[in-house]
All heavy atoms as a GROMACS GRO file, in nm:
protein
  561
    1MET      N    1   0.081  -0.119   0.000
    1MET     CA    2   0.000   0.000   0.000
    1MET      C    3   0.086   0.126   0.000
    1MET      O    4   0.047   0.226  -0.057
    1MET     CB    5  -0.091  -0.002   0.122
    1MET     CG    6  -0.184   0.113   0.128
    1MET     SD    7  -0.309   0.079   0.250
    1MET     CE    8  -0.345   0.240   0.303
    2TYR      N    9   0.203   0.122   0.062
    2TYR     CA   10   0.290   0.239   0.068
    2TYR      C   11   0.407   0.229  -0.030
    2TYR      O   12   0.500   0.308  -0.022
    2TYR     CB   13   0.341   0.260   0.210
    2TYR     CG   14   0.231   0.298   0.307
    2TYR    CD1   15   0.182   0.206   0.400
    2TYR    CD2   16   0.174   0.424   0.302
    2TYR    CE1   17   0.080   0.241   0.486
    2TYR    CE2   18   0.072   0.459   0.389
    2TYR     CZ   19   0.025   0.367   0.480
    2TYR     OH   20  -0.075   0.402   0.566
    3ALA      N   21   0.401   0.135  -0.121
    3ALA     CA   22   0.509   0.117  -0.219
    3ALA      C   23   0.533   0.243  -0.303
    3ALA      O   24   0.648   0.275  -0.332
    3ALA     CB   25   0.480  -0.003  -0.309
    4PRO      N   26   0.428   0.317  -0.343
    4PRO     CA   27   0.454   0.439  -0.421
    4PRO      C   28   0.543   0.540  -0.347
    4PRO      O   29   0.622   0.609  -0.411
    4PRO     CB   30   0.314   0.497  -0.444
    4PRO     CG   31   0.224   0.379  -0.441
    4PRO     CD   32   0.284   0.288  -0.337
    5LEU      N   33   0.533   0.546  -0.215
    5LEU     CA   34   0.620   0.637  -0.140
    5LEU      C   35   0.766   0.595  -0.152
    5LEU      O   36   0.855   0.680  -0.166
    5LEU     CB   37   0.579   0.640   0.008
    5LEU     CG   38   0.448   0.710   0.039
    5LEU    CD1   39   0.412   0.693   0.186
    5LEU    CD2   40   0.453   0.856   0.002
    6GLY      N   41   0.792   0.465  -0.151
    6GLY     CA   42   0.928   0.416  -0.168
    6GLY      C   43   0.982   0.443  -0.307
    6GLY      O   44   1.097   0.484  -0.324
    7ILE      N   45   0.897   0.422  -0.407
    7ILE     CA   46   0.937   0.447  -0.546
    7ILE      C   47   0.968   0.595  -0.566
    7ILE      O   48   1.069   0.633  -0.626
    7ILE     CB   49   0.828   0.399  -0.643
    7ILE    CG1   50   0.817   0.246  -0.636
    7ILE    CG2   51   0.856   0.445  -0.786
    7ILE    CD1   52   0.693   0.190  -0.705
    8LEU      N   53   0.881   0.681  -0.514
    8LEU     CA   54   0.903   0.824  -0.530
    8LEU      C   55   1.021   0.873  -0.448
    8LEU      O   56   1.088   0.970  -0.488
    8LEU     CB   57   0.776   0.902  -0.493
    8LEU     CG   58   0.669   0.892  -0.602
    8LEU    CD1   59   0.539   0.955  -0.555
    8LEU    CD2   60   0.715   0.956  -0.730
    9LEU      N   61   1.050   0.808  -0.337
    9LEU     CA   62   1.171   0.842  -0.261
    9LEU      C   63   1.294   0.823  -0.349
    9LEU      O   64   1.380   0.912  -0.359
    9LEU     CB   65   1.181   0.757  -0.135
    9LEU     CG   66   1.310   0.772  -0.054
    9LEU    CD1   67   1.324   0.914   0.000
    9LEU    CD2   68   1.313   0.670   0.058
   10VAL      N   69   1.300   0.710  -0.418
   10VAL     CA   70   1.413   0.683  -0.507
   10VAL      C   71   1.416   0.785  -0.621
   10VAL      O   72   1.523   0.839  -0.654
   10VAL     CB   73   1.405   0.539  -0.563
   10VAL    CG1   74   1.508   0.516  -0.671
   10VAL    CG2   75   1.421   0.437  -0.450
   11LEU      N   76   1.302   0.817  -0.679
   11LEU     CA   77   1.297   0.914  -0.789
   11LEU      C   78   1.339   1.054  -0.743
   11LEU      O   79   1.407   1.126  -0.817
   11LEU     CB   80   1.158   0.916  -0.852
   11LEU     CG   81   1.121   0.792  -0.931
   11LEU    CD1   82   0.976   0.801  -0.978
   11LEU    CD2   83   1.214   0.770  -1.048
   12HIS      N   84   1.299   1.093  -0.623
   12HIS     CA   85   1.341   1.224  -0.571
   12HIS      C   86   1.491   1.228  -0.545
   12HIS      O   87   1.556   1.330  -0.566
   12HIS     CB   88   1.265   1.259  -0.444
   12HIS     CG   89   1.125   1.306  -0.468
   12HIS    ND1   90   1.095   1.418  -0.541
   12HIS    CD2   91   1.006   1.255  -0.430
   12HIS    CE1   92   0.965   1.435  -0.547
   12HIS    NE2   93   0.908   1.336  -0.480
   13ILE      N   94   1.548   1.117  -0.500
   13ILE     CA   95   1.693   1.112  -0.480
   13ILE      C   96   1.766   1.124  -0.613
   13ILE      O   97   1.864   1.198  -0.625
   13ILE     CB   98   1.732   0.983  -0.404
   13ILE    CG1   99   1.680   0.988  -0.260
   13ILE    CG2  100   1.884   0.963  -0.406
   13ILE    CD1  101   1.691   0.858  -0.184
   14VAL      N  102   1.716   1.053  -0.714
   14VAL     CA  103   1.776   1.063  -0.848
   14VAL      C  104   1.766   1.205  -0.901
   14VAL      O  105   1.863   1.260  -0.955
   14VAL     CB  106   1.709   0.962  -0.945
   14VAL    CG1  107   1.750   0.987  -1.088
   14VAL    CG2  108   1.741   0.819  -0.903
   15THR      N  109   1.650   1.268  -0.883
   15THR     CA  110   1.631   1.406  -0.927
   15THR      C  111   1.725   1.500  -0.853
   15THR      O  112   1.780   1.593  -0.913
   15THR     CB  113   1.485   1.449  -0.904
   15THR    OG1  114   1.398   1.359  -0.972
   15THR    CG2  115   1.461   1.589  -0.955
   16LEU      N  116   1.746   1.476  -0.726
   16LEU     CA  117   1.839   1.558  -0.648
   16LEU      C  118   1.981   1.547  -0.701
   16LEU      O  119   2.051   1.648  -0.715
   16LEU     CB  120   1.834   1.518  -0.500
   16LEU     CG  121   1.927   1.593  -0.406
   16LEU    CD1  122   1.890   1.740  -0.401
   16LEU    CD2  123   1.920   1.531  -0.267
   17VAL      N  124   2.022   1.427  -0.738
   17VAL     CA  125   2.156   1.407  -0.793
   17VAL      C  126   2.170   1.483  -0.925
   17VAL      O  127   2.268   1.554  -0.947
   17VAL     CB  128   2.185   1.256  -0.812
   17VAL    CG1  129   2.313   1.234  -0.892
   17VAL    CG2  130   2.194   1.186  -0.678
   18PHE      N  131   2.070   1.469  -1.014
   18PHE     CA  132   2.076   1.540  -1.142
   18PHE      C  133   2.072   1.691  -1.123
   18PHE      O  134   2.142   1.764  -1.191
   18PHE     CB  135   1.962   1.497  -1.235
   18PHE     CG  136   1.982   1.362  -1.297
   18PHE    CD1  137   1.878   1.270  -1.300
   18PHE    CD2  138   2.104   1.325  -1.351
   18PHE    CE1  139   1.896   1.145  -1.358
   18PHE    CE2  140   2.123   1.201  -1.408
   18PHE     CZ  141   2.018   1.111  -1.411
   19SER      N  142   1.990   1.739  -1.030
   19SER     CA  143   1.982   1.883  -1.003
   19SER      C  144   2.116   1.936  -0.953
   19SER      O  145   2.158   2.045  -0.991
   19SER     CB  146   1.874   1.913  -0.900
   19SER     OG  147   1.747   1.880  -0.949
   20SER      N  148   2.181   1.859  -0.868
   20SER     CA  149   2.312   1.900  -0.816
   20SER      C  150   2.415   1.907  -0.928
   20SER      O  151   2.494   2.000  -0.935
   20SER     CB  152   2.360   1.802  -0.709
   20SER     OG  153   2.275   1.808  -0.597
   21GLN      N  154   2.413   1.809  -1.016
   21GLN     CA  155   2.510   1.805  -1.127
   21GLN      C  156   2.487   1.918  -1.225
   21GLN      O  157   2.582   1.970  -1.284
   21GLN     CB  158   2.502   1.671  -1.200
   21GLN     CG  159   2.555   1.555  -1.119
   21GLN     CD  160   2.537   1.422  -1.188
   21GLN    OE1  161   2.466   1.411  -1.289
   21GLN    NE2  162   2.600   1.320  -1.135
   22GLU      N  163   2.362   1.958  -1.245
   22GLU     CA  164   2.329   2.062  -1.342
   22GLU      C  165   2.326   2.202  -1.281
   22GLU      O  166   2.303   2.300  -1.352
   22GLU     CB  167   2.193   2.033  -1.407
   22GLU     CG  168   2.191   1.906  -1.490
   22GLU     CD  169   2.280   1.915  -1.612
   22GLU    OE1  170   2.285   2.023  -1.674
   22GLU    OE2  171   2.346   1.814  -1.644
   23GLY      N  172   2.346   2.212  -1.151
   23GLY     CA  173   2.345   2.342  -1.086
   23GLY      C  174   2.206   2.402  -1.072
   23GLY      O  175   2.192   2.523  -1.061
   24GLU      N  176   2.104   2.319  -1.070
   24GLU     CA  177   1.966   2.366  -1.055
   24GLU      C  178   1.927   2.371  -0.908
   24GLU      O  179   1.998   2.318  -0.822
   24GLU     CB  180   1.870   2.273  -1.131
   24GLU     CG  181   1.892   2.270  -1.282
   24GLU     CD  182   1.854   2.400  -1.350
   24GLU    OE1  183   1.767   2.472  -1.297
   24GLU    OE2  184   1.911   2.428  -1.455
   25LYS      N  185   1.813   2.431  -0.880
   25LYS     CA  186   1.764   2.436  -0.743
   25LYS      C  187   1.732   2.296  -0.693
   25LYS      O  188   1.686   2.212  -0.769
   25LYS     CB  189   1.641   2.525  -0.735
   25LYS     CG  190   1.671   2.670  -0.761
   25LYS     CD  191   1.547   2.754  -0.745
   25LYS     CE  192   1.580   2.900  -0.769
   25LYS     NZ  193   1.462   2.984  -0.759
   26LYS      N  194   1.754   2.275  -0.565
   26LYS     CA  195   1.738   2.141  -0.509
   26LYS      C  196   1.628   2.132  -0.405
   26LYS      O  197   1.594   2.023  -0.361
   26LYS     CB  198   1.870   2.097  -0.445
   26LYS     CG  199   1.985   2.086  -0.543
   26LYS     CD  200   2.114   2.048  -0.476
   26LYS     CE  201   2.192   2.161  -0.424
   26LYS     NZ  202   2.259   2.251  -0.508
   27HIS      N  203   1.569   2.245  -0.365
   27HIS     CA  204   1.475   2.239  -0.253
   27HIS      C  205   1.351   2.155  -0.284
   27HIS      O  206   1.297   2.091  -0.194
   27HIS     CB  207   1.439   2.378  -0.202
   27HIS     CG  208   1.368   2.465  -0.300
   27HIS    ND1  209   1.435   2.541  -0.392
   27HIS    CD2  210   1.237   2.488  -0.317
   27HIS    CE1  211   1.347   2.608  -0.463
   27HIS    NE2  212   1.226   2.577  -0.420
   28GLY      N  213   1.305   2.152  -0.407
   28GLY     CA  214   1.190   2.068  -0.442
   28GLY      C  215   1.218   1.920  -0.422
   28GLY      O  216   1.136   1.846  -0.368
   29SER      N  217   1.336   1.877  -0.462
   29SER     CA  218   1.375   1.737  -0.445
   29SER      C  219   1.395   1.703  -0.298
   29SER      O  220   1.358   1.594  -0.253
   29SER     CB  221   1.504   1.708  -0.522
   29SER     OG  222   1.484   1.726  -0.659
   30ILE      N  223   1.451   1.795  -0.223
   30ILE     CA  224   1.472   1.771  -0.080
   30ILE      C  225   1.338   1.758  -0.009
   30ILE      O  226   1.316   1.667   0.072
   30ILE     CB  227   1.559   1.882  -0.018
   30ILE    CG1  228   1.700   1.874  -0.076
   30ILE    CG2  229   1.560   1.872   0.134
   30ILE    CD1  230   1.789   1.992  -0.044
   31TRP      N  231   1.244   1.847  -0.040
   31TRP     CA  232   1.111   1.836   0.018
   31TRP      C  233   1.043   1.707  -0.026
   31TRP      O  234   0.967   1.646   0.051
   31TRP     CB  235   1.025   1.956  -0.020
   31TRP     CG  236   1.041   2.070   0.075
   31TRP    CD1  237   1.129   2.174   0.064
   31TRP    CD2  238   0.972   2.089   0.198
   31TRP    NE1  239   1.117   2.256   0.172
   31TRP    CE2  240   1.021   2.206   0.256
   31TRP    CE3  241   0.874   2.017   0.264
   31TRP    CZ2  242   0.975   2.254   0.377
   31TRP    CZ3  243   0.826   2.066   0.385
   31TRP    CH2  244   0.877   2.183   0.440
   32GLY      N  245   1.068   1.664  -0.150
   32GLY     CA  246   1.011   1.538  -0.198
   32GLY      C  247   1.062   1.420  -0.118
   32GLY      O  248   0.988   1.326  -0.087
   33ILE      N  249   1.190   1.422  -0.084
   33ILE     CA  250   1.248   1.314  -0.003
   33ILE      C  251   1.185   1.314   0.136
   33ILE      O  252   1.146   1.209   0.188
   33ILE     CB  253   1.402   1.330   0.005
   33ILE    CG1  254   1.463   1.305  -0.133
   33ILE    CG2  255   1.461   1.237   0.110
   33ILE    CD1  256   1.608   1.346  -0.146
   34ILE      N  257   1.173   1.432   0.196
   34ILE     CA  258   1.110   1.442   0.328
   34ILE      C  259   0.965   1.394   0.321
   34ILE      O  260   0.919   1.318   0.407
   34ILE     CB  261   1.118   1.587   0.380
   34ILE    CG1  262   1.263   1.626   0.406
   34ILE    CG2  263   1.031   1.605   0.505
   34ILE    CD1  264   1.284   1.774   0.429
   35THR      N  265   0.894   1.436   0.217
   35THR     CA  266   0.754   1.396   0.201
   35THR      C  267   0.741   1.245   0.184
   35THR      O  268   0.651   1.183   0.240
   35THR     CB  269   0.692   1.468   0.080
   35THR    OG1  270   0.696   1.608   0.104
   35THR    CG2  271   0.549   1.425   0.057
   36SER      N  272   0.831   1.186   0.106
   36SER     CA  273   0.825   1.041   0.086
   36SER      C  274   0.850   0.965   0.217
   36SER      O  275   0.793   0.858   0.238
   36SER     CB  276   0.928   0.998  -0.017
   36SER     OG  277   0.897   1.053  -0.143
   37CYS      N  278   0.931   1.022   0.303
   37CYS     CA  279   0.959   0.957   0.432
   37CYS      C  280   0.844   0.975   0.532
   37CYS      O  281   0.820   0.887   0.615
   37CYS     CB  282   1.088   1.011   0.492
   37CYS     SG  283   1.235   0.966   0.400
   38LEU      N  284   0.774   1.086   0.525
   38LEU     CA  285   0.668   1.116   0.621
   38LEU      C  286   0.528   1.108   0.562
   38LEU      O  287   0.430   1.135   0.631
   38LEU     CB  288   0.690   1.256   0.681
   38LEU     CG  289   0.820   1.276   0.757
   38LEU    CD1  290   0.833   1.422   0.800
   38LEU    CD2  291   0.826   1.184   0.878
   39GLY      N  292   0.516   1.071   0.436
   39GLY     CA  293   0.387   1.071   0.366
   39GLY      C  294   0.286   0.973   0.420
   39GLY      O  295   0.167   0.983   0.390
   40TRP      N  296   0.326   0.877   0.499
   40TRP     CA  297   0.234   0.779   0.554
   40TRP      C  298   0.150   0.835   0.667
   40TRP      O  299   0.048   0.778   0.704
   40TRP     CB  300   0.310   0.655   0.602
   40TRP     CG  301   0.416   0.687   0.702
   40TRP    CD1  302   0.546   0.724   0.678
   40TRP    CD2  303   0.401   0.689   0.844
   40TRP    NE1  304   0.611   0.748   0.796
   40TRP    CE2  305   0.524   0.728   0.900
   40TRP    CE3  306   0.295   0.662   0.929
   40TRP    CZ2  307   0.544   0.740   1.036
   40TRP    CZ3  308   0.315   0.674   1.066
   40TRP    CH2  309   0.438   0.712   1.117
   41VAL      N  310   0.188   0.950   0.722
   41VAL     CA  311   0.108   1.014   0.828
   41VAL      C  312  -0.008   1.086   0.760
   41VAL      O  313   0.014   1.174   0.677
   41VAL     CB  314   0.195   1.114   0.909
   41VAL    CG1  315   0.112   1.180   1.018
   41VAL    CG2  316   0.317   1.045   0.966
   42PRO      N  317  -0.133   1.051   0.795
   42PRO     CA  318  -0.249   1.098   0.718
   42PRO      C  319  -0.253   1.247   0.683
   42PRO      O  320  -0.242   1.284   0.569
   42PRO     CB  321  -0.368   1.056   0.804
   42PRO     CG  322  -0.319   0.936   0.877
   42PRO     CD  323  -0.174   0.963   0.904
   43ILE      N  324  -0.269   1.337   0.775
   43ILE     CA  325  -0.286   1.478   0.742
   43ILE      C  326  -0.152   1.542   0.706
   43ILE      O  327  -0.143   1.622   0.612
   43ILE     CB  328  -0.355   1.553   0.858
   43ILE    CG1  329  -0.496   1.499   0.874
   43ILE    CG2  330  -0.355   1.703   0.833
   43ILE    CD1  331  -0.570   1.549   0.994
   44LEU      N  332  -0.047   1.505   0.776
   44LEU     CA  333   0.087   1.557   0.747
   44LEU      C  334   0.130   1.519   0.606
   44LEU      O  335   0.186   1.601   0.533
   44LEU     CB  336   0.188   1.503   0.850
   44LEU     CG  337   0.333   1.546   0.830
   44LEU    CD1  338   0.347   1.697   0.846
   44LEU    CD2  339   0.423   1.472   0.927
   45GLY      N  340   0.103   1.396   0.566
   45GLY     CA  341   0.138   1.351   0.431
   45GLY      C  342   0.070   1.434   0.324
   45GLY      O  343   0.132   1.475   0.225
   46TRP      N  344  -0.058   1.464   0.343
   46TRP     CA  345  -0.130   1.546   0.246
   46TRP      C  346  -0.070   1.685   0.238
   46TRP      O  347  -0.048   1.738   0.128
   46TRP     CB  348  -0.278   1.555   0.287
   46TRP     CG  349  -0.355   1.647   0.198
   46TRP    CD1  350  -0.412   1.618   0.079
   46TRP    CD2  351  -0.381   1.785   0.222
   46TRP    NE1  352  -0.472   1.729   0.027
   46TRP    CE2  353  -0.454   1.834   0.113
   46TRP    CE3  354  -0.348   1.872   0.324
   46TRP    CZ2  355  -0.497   1.965   0.105
   46TRP    CZ3  356  -0.389   2.004   0.315
   46TRP    CH2  357  -0.463   2.049   0.206
   47ALA      N  358  -0.044   1.746   0.354
   47ALA     CA  359   0.012   1.882   0.356
   47ALA      C  360   0.150   1.886   0.291
   47ALA      O  361   0.180   1.976   0.211
   47ALA     CB  362   0.019   1.933   0.500
   48LEU      N  363   0.235   1.789   0.324
   48LEU     CA  364   0.369   1.786   0.266
   48LEU      C  365   0.364   1.763   0.115
   48LEU      O  366   0.442   1.822   0.040
   48LEU     CB  367   0.453   1.677   0.333
   48LEU     CG  368   0.498   1.705   0.475
   48LEU    CD1  369   0.566   1.583   0.536
   48LEU    CD2  370   0.590   1.825   0.480
   49HIS      N  371   0.273   1.678   0.069
   49HIS     CA  372   0.260   1.657  -0.076
   49HIS      C  373   0.218   1.786  -0.146
   49HIS      O  374   0.265   1.816  -0.256
   49HIS     CB  375   0.160   1.545  -0.106
   49HIS     CG  376   0.221   1.410  -0.098
   49HIS    ND1  377   0.217   1.333   0.014
   49HIS    CD2  378   0.290   1.339  -0.191
   49HIS    CE1  379   0.279   1.220  -0.008
   49HIS    NE2  380   0.326   1.220  -0.132
   50THR      N  381   0.130   1.863  -0.084
   50THR     CA  382   0.087   1.989  -0.143
   50THR      C  383   0.203   2.088  -0.154
   50THR      O  384   0.227   2.148  -0.260
   50THR     CB  385  -0.028   2.051  -0.060
   50THR    OG1  386  -0.135   1.957  -0.053
   50THR    CG2  387  -0.077   2.180  -0.121
   51VAL      N  388   0.278   2.102  -0.046
   51VAL     CA  389   0.394   2.194  -0.046
   51VAL      C  390   0.498   2.148  -0.148
   51VAL      O  391   0.550   2.229  -0.226
   51VAL     CB  392   0.456   2.203   0.096
   51VAL    CG1  393   0.589   2.276   0.093
   51VAL    CG2  394   0.360   2.271   0.191
   52THR      N  395   0.526   2.020  -0.150
   52THR     CA  396   0.626   1.966  -0.243
   52THR      C  397   0.583   1.988  -0.388
   52THR      O  398   0.666   2.026  -0.471
   52THR     CB  399   0.649   1.816  -0.216
   52THR    OG1  400   0.694   1.801  -0.081
   52THR    CG2  401   0.752   1.759  -0.311
   53ALA      N  402   0.457   1.964  -0.418
   53ALA     CA  403   0.408   1.984  -0.554
   53ALA      C  404   0.426   2.129  -0.598
   53ALA      O  405   0.471   2.156  -0.711
   53ALA     CB  406   0.262   1.943  -0.564
   54ILE      N  407   0.394   2.222  -0.511
   54ILE     CA  408   0.408   2.364  -0.545
   54ILE      C  409   0.555   2.399  -0.567
   54ILE      O  410   0.590   2.466  -0.665
   54ILE     CB  411   0.346   2.452  -0.435
   54ILE    CG1  412   0.194   2.434  -0.435
   54ILE    CG2  413   0.384   2.598  -0.453
   54ILE    CD1  414   0.124   2.493  -0.314
   55LEU      N  415   0.643   2.352  -0.480
   55LEU     CA  416   0.786   2.380  -0.494
   55LEU      C  417   0.842   2.320  -0.624
   55LEU      O  418   0.922   2.385  -0.693
   55LEU     CB  419   0.863   2.328  -0.375
   55LEU     CG  420   0.844   2.404  -0.244
   55LEU    CD1  421   0.912   2.332  -0.129
   55LEU    CD2  422   0.896   2.546  -0.258
   56LEU      N  423   0.801   2.199  -0.657
   56LEU     CA  424   0.849   2.137  -0.780
   56LEU      C  425   0.800   2.212  -0.904
   56LEU      O  426   0.874   2.227  -1.002
   56LEU     CB  427   0.808   1.990  -0.786
   56LEU     CG  428   0.883   1.898  -0.689
   56LEU    CD1  429   0.819   1.761  -0.686
   56LEU    CD2  430   1.030   1.887  -0.728
   57MET      N  431   0.677   2.262  -0.900
   57MET     CA  432   0.626   2.339  -1.013
   57MET      C  433   0.700   2.472  -1.027
   57MET      O  434   0.732   2.515  -1.139
   57MET     CB  435   0.475   2.362  -0.999
   57MET     CG  436   0.394   2.238  -1.028
   57MET     SD  437   0.217   2.267  -1.036
   57MET     CE  438   0.177   2.277  -0.863
   58VAL      N  439   0.729   2.537  -0.915
   58VAL     CA  440   0.805   2.663  -0.919
   58VAL      C  441   0.946   2.638  -0.974
   58VAL      O  442   0.995   2.715  -1.056
   58VAL     CB  443   0.809   2.727  -0.778
   58VAL    CG1  444   0.910   2.840  -0.772
   58VAL    CG2  445   0.671   2.776  -0.738
   59ASP      N  446   1.009   2.530  -0.930
   59ASP     CA  447   1.142   2.494  -0.980
   59ASP      C  448   1.139   2.469  -1.131
   59ASP      O  449   1.226   2.514  -1.205
   59ASP     CB  450   1.196   2.369  -0.910
   59ASP     CG  451   1.254   2.399  -0.775
   59ASP    OD1  452   1.268   2.518  -0.741
   59ASP    OD2  453   1.287   2.302  -0.704
   60ALA      N  454   1.039   2.394  -1.176
   60ALA     CA  455   1.029   2.363  -1.319
   60ALA      C  456   1.005   2.489  -1.401
   60ALA      O  457   1.064   2.508  -1.507
   60ALA     CB  458   0.916   2.262  -1.343
   61TYR      N  459   0.921   2.578  -1.352
   61TYR     CA  460   0.896   2.704  -1.422
   61TYR      C  461   1.023   2.787  -1.431
   61TYR      O  462   1.057   2.841  -1.536
   61TYR     CB  463   0.786   2.783  -1.350
   61TYR     CG  464   0.763   2.920  -1.410
   61TYR    CD1  465   0.693   2.934  -1.529
   61TYR    CD2  466   0.812   3.035  -1.349
   61TYR    CE1  467   0.673   3.059  -1.585
   61TYR    CE2  468   0.793   3.159  -1.403
   61TYR     CZ  469   0.723   3.171  -1.522
   61TYR     OH  470   0.704   3.295  -1.578
   62GLY      N  471   1.095   2.797  -1.319
   62GLY     CA  472   1.219   2.875  -1.318
   62GLY      C  473   1.324   2.817  -1.410
   62GLY      O  474   1.395   2.890  -1.480
   63ALA      N  475   1.335   2.685  -1.414
   63ALA     CA  476   1.434   2.620  -1.501
   63ALA      C  477   1.398   2.643  -1.647
   63ALA      O  478   1.486   2.671  -1.730
   63ALA     CB  479   1.442   2.471  -1.471
   64GLY      N  480   1.271   2.634  -1.680
   64GLY     CA  481   1.228   2.659  -1.818
   64GLY      C  482   1.252   2.804  -1.859
   64GLY      O  483   1.293   2.832  -1.971
   65LYS      N  484   1.226   2.894  -1.768
   65LYS     CA  485   1.246   3.036  -1.796
   65LYS      C  486   1.394   3.066  -1.819
   65LYS      O  487   1.430   3.139  -1.912
   65LYS     CB  488   1.193   3.119  -1.680
   65LYS     CG  489   1.186   3.266  -1.705
   65LYS     CD  490   1.118   3.336  -1.589
   65LYS     CE  491   1.114   3.485  -1.612
   65LYS     NZ  492   1.050   3.556  -1.501
   66ARG      N  493   1.482   3.009  -1.734
   66ARG     CA  494   1.626   3.030  -1.752
   66ARG      C  495   1.675   2.970  -1.883
   66ARG      O  496   1.760   3.027  -1.951
   66ARG     CB  497   1.703   2.970  -1.634
   66ARG     CG  498   1.697   3.052  -1.508
   66ARG     CD  499   1.791   3.001  -1.401
   66ARG     NE  500   1.763   2.864  -1.361
   66ARG     CZ  501   1.673   2.828  -1.271
   66ARG    NH1  502   1.601   2.920  -1.212
   66ARG    NH2  503   1.656   2.701  -1.239
   67GLU      N  504   1.620   2.856  -1.920
   67GLU     CA  505   1.662   2.791  -2.045
   67GLU      C  506   1.621   2.876  -2.165
   67GLU      O  507   1.698   2.891  -2.260
   67GLU     CB  508   1.600   2.652  -2.054
   67GLU     CG  509   1.649   2.572  -2.173
   67GLU     CD  510   1.596   2.430  -2.172
   67GLU    OE1  511   1.589   2.370  -2.065
   67GLU    OE2  512   1.561   2.381  -2.281
   68LYS      N  513   1.500   2.932  -2.162
   68LYS     CA  514   1.456   3.019  -2.271
   68LYS      C  515   1.543   3.143  -2.283
   68LYS      O  516   1.578   3.185  -2.392
   68LYS     CB  517   1.309   3.060  -2.251
   68LYS     CG  518   1.211   2.954  -2.288
   68LYS     CD  519   1.070   3.006  -2.274
   68LYS     CE  520   0.970   2.900  -2.309
   68LYS     NZ  521   0.832   2.948  -2.297
   69GLU      N  522   1.578   3.202  -2.168
   69GLU     CA  523   1.664   3.320  -2.170
   69GLU      C  524   1.802   3.288  -2.223
   69GLU      O  525   1.862   3.367  -2.296
   69GLU     CB  526   1.673   3.379  -2.029
   69GLU     CG  527   1.546   3.444  -1.982
   69GLU     CD  528   1.551   3.488  -1.836
   69GLU    OE1  529   1.654   3.463  -1.770
   69GLU    OE2  530   1.452   3.546  -1.789
   70ALA      N  531   1.854   3.171  -2.190
   70ALA     CA  532   1.986   3.131  -2.237
   70ALA      C  533   1.986   3.107  -2.388
   70ALA      O  534   2.085   3.135  -2.455
   70ALA     CB  535   2.033   3.004  -2.165
   71ASN      N  536   1.876   3.058  -2.442
   71ASN     CA  537   1.868   3.032  -2.586
   71ASN      C  538   1.849   3.160  -2.667
   71ASN      O  539   1.880   3.161  -2.786
   71ASN     CB  540   1.753   2.936  -2.616
   71ASN     CG  541   1.783   2.794  -2.569
   71ASN    OD1  542   1.898   2.756  -2.557
   71ASN    ND2  543   1.679   2.718  -2.541
   72HIS      N  544   1.802   3.266  -2.606
   72HIS     CA  545   1.782   3.392  -2.678
   72HIS      C  546   1.908   3.477  -2.683
   72HIS      O  547   1.912   3.576  -2.752
   72HIS     CB  548   1.667   3.472  -2.613
   72HIS     CG  549   1.534   3.418  -2.651
   72HIS    ND1  550   1.470   3.321  -2.578
   72HIS    CD2  551   1.452   3.448  -2.755
   72HIS    CE1  552   1.355   3.294  -2.634
   72HIS    NE2  553   1.340   3.368  -2.742
   73ILE      N  554   2.008   3.440  -2.610
   73ILE     CA  555   2.131   3.521  -2.606
   73ILE      C  556   2.224   3.481  -2.718
   73ILE      O  557   2.234   3.382  -2.770
   73ILE     CB  558   2.203   3.508  -2.469
   73ILE    CG1  559   2.111   3.569  -2.364
   73ILE    CG2  560   2.336   3.574  -2.470
   73ILE    CD1  561   2.162   3.554  -2.222
   0.00000   0.00000   0.00000
C-alpha cells in the first residue's frame, strides 16, 4: 500500500543528484524526499505533498524560464 512512497523516494533522490550536477535548485527534491519519508502520516502527508508539488512546479517554471533566456542570447 505504501510502495509508491518508496518508489518516489528513489525518484526524488535521483532528481536531487541530477539537479546537483546541473546546478539547478534542489529544494523541491529535498522536500520530496522528506515527504516520501513522512507521507504515511495521514494529514501531514497530504500537507507535505501539497507543499512539495508547489515547490516542484516553481522549480520547473524557473528552469524553463532560464533555459529560454539562455537560448535567446
